[in-house]
C-alpha positions, 0 to 999 in steps of 0.5 A: 189529133196532132198537127204534125206527126212523123213516124220513122221517116227516112230519106236518102239522096243517092248514097247519102242518108239525109234523114235517118228514121226520125219520129216526132210530134208537134202539139197544136199551137206550139212554136216547135224548133228543129235546131241543128247545123247545116246538113243536119236534115232540117230542110229535108224534113220541111220539104217532106212535111210541105209535100215537096218530097216523098219519104223513102220510108215511114209516115208523115202526117200534117193535120191528120193528112198523109203527105203523099196521099193527101198532098193537095189538101195539105197545101191548102192549109199550110204556109211555107217560108223556105230558107232562100228568098223565093218570091218574085223579085221583079214584082213589087211588095204589094204585087207579091202578096196579092199574087200569093193571095190569089193562088189560095183564092183569097185577097189581101183584105180578107186576112189583113188583120193577121198580116197587118202587124208585119205588112204595115212595116212594108206598106211604105215600100209597097211599090218597091221591087222585092229584089231591092229590099233589105234582108230584114224586109225580104223576111217580112215580105216572105212571112206575109206571103206565107200567112196571107191565106191564114194557114193552120200550120206555118213552116219556116225553114231557117228564116233568120239566116243572113239577117241582122241581129235586130231583124232576128229579134223582131222576127221572133217577136212576130212569131210569138204574136202569131202563136196567139192566133193558135197557128202551129209553127215549126221553125228551123234554125242553126242558131242555138240561142234561138232555141230558147225562143221555142216552146219545144225543140228537137236537137238534130245532127246528121239526120237524127234527133239527139233530144226532144223536150223544152229548152229548159229540160234539155239544158238540165240534162247537163249534170257536170260542173262546167268551167269557162277558162280564158288565157292570152293564147286560146289555141295553146289553152285548148291543146293543154286542156285536151292533153290534161289527164282529167279532161272530159270535154274541151270546147271553144266558145267565143273568147273562152274555152268550156271545160268539164272534168272527169273528177267528181269534185274539182275546184278552180284551183286544181285547173289553174295549178295545172295550167300554171305548171305548163307555163300559163300566166294568170289563167281565168277559171270560172264555174258557169251554168251550161246553156243549150249549146253546151248541152247540144255539144255534149249530146254530139260527143255522146253520139260519137262515143256510141258510134 
C-alpha cells in the first residue's frame, strides 16, 4: 500500500482550474517534494490530501483511505503544517504544543522523543507567546505541533517560505532526521534548490505535473549544452541573444544569462563572435552543467510549445 495515491484528481475554483487531473504516488518513508511557483496547484493538492477540500473529480487516498469517505480516520494519522503560521499566537509555545497534543488524545511527554530534537530548541522560550517568535522559531513550533501525535504521514506546505537561509538549512536537516523514523513526508516549495533535498520530486506548473522522478534523473533529461553568459549590460545581452538566429532558449539566472543553441556543435567562440559583432566588449561565455531549475524552465518552455 502506498501512503499517498492520487489518480486523475481535478479541482476548480469557479472558472479557474487549480489542479488539472493529476496523478502521482508516494512510497513509504520517502521525502517527496512538490516543486513549483505560486499558483502551480501545490496548496490545493495539500488541502485535498489533508481532507480540507474535496476533489471535483478523481480519487485521492492517504494510507489507503479515501480523502472524502474516510476523512475522520485520515486526520488521526497525518500531520499538517500549512503555508501560513496558523497556531494560536496568544498562547505560549508550551501551551500550543500541549493543546495540539490534547486534540489528538496524547500528551507532550508521550511522544517527546520524536519532537525532542526540534522542541529542545524552543524550551528556553516555552513561556513566550507564539506571536512573538521569530520566523525560524515559529517554523519549529509549527513542526512540533504537527508531529506531537506521531503521524504516519507529514504534510508541509511551503514550510521554509519567508525564513532566513540558516533556518531553511536547519529545517531540512530536521526533515532528514524525521525520515529515519519512517515518517512519509510530502513537502512543497517554490525554491528549486530545495528539490535537491528530496528523494523524489514532482515539478508542477499551472495545475499540472511536468515531470516526476529523482532530482538527479530529472536533471539528466537536459541534453543540450548549456552556456552561462555575462556582459556589463544584462538587459542588452538578453535582447541580443533572443534575436540571435541560432538561439534556442534564453533565461536570466542571477548575474548570468543561461543559453542553449539550436546547432548540434557550437563553441564558446561562436557565441562570443556574434556578441562582439553587435558591439559587446569582453563577453564571458562558459559551458556549465544544468541544474534542476534549468530543467524546470526547459520543461515549461516545452509545455508552452505543445499548447
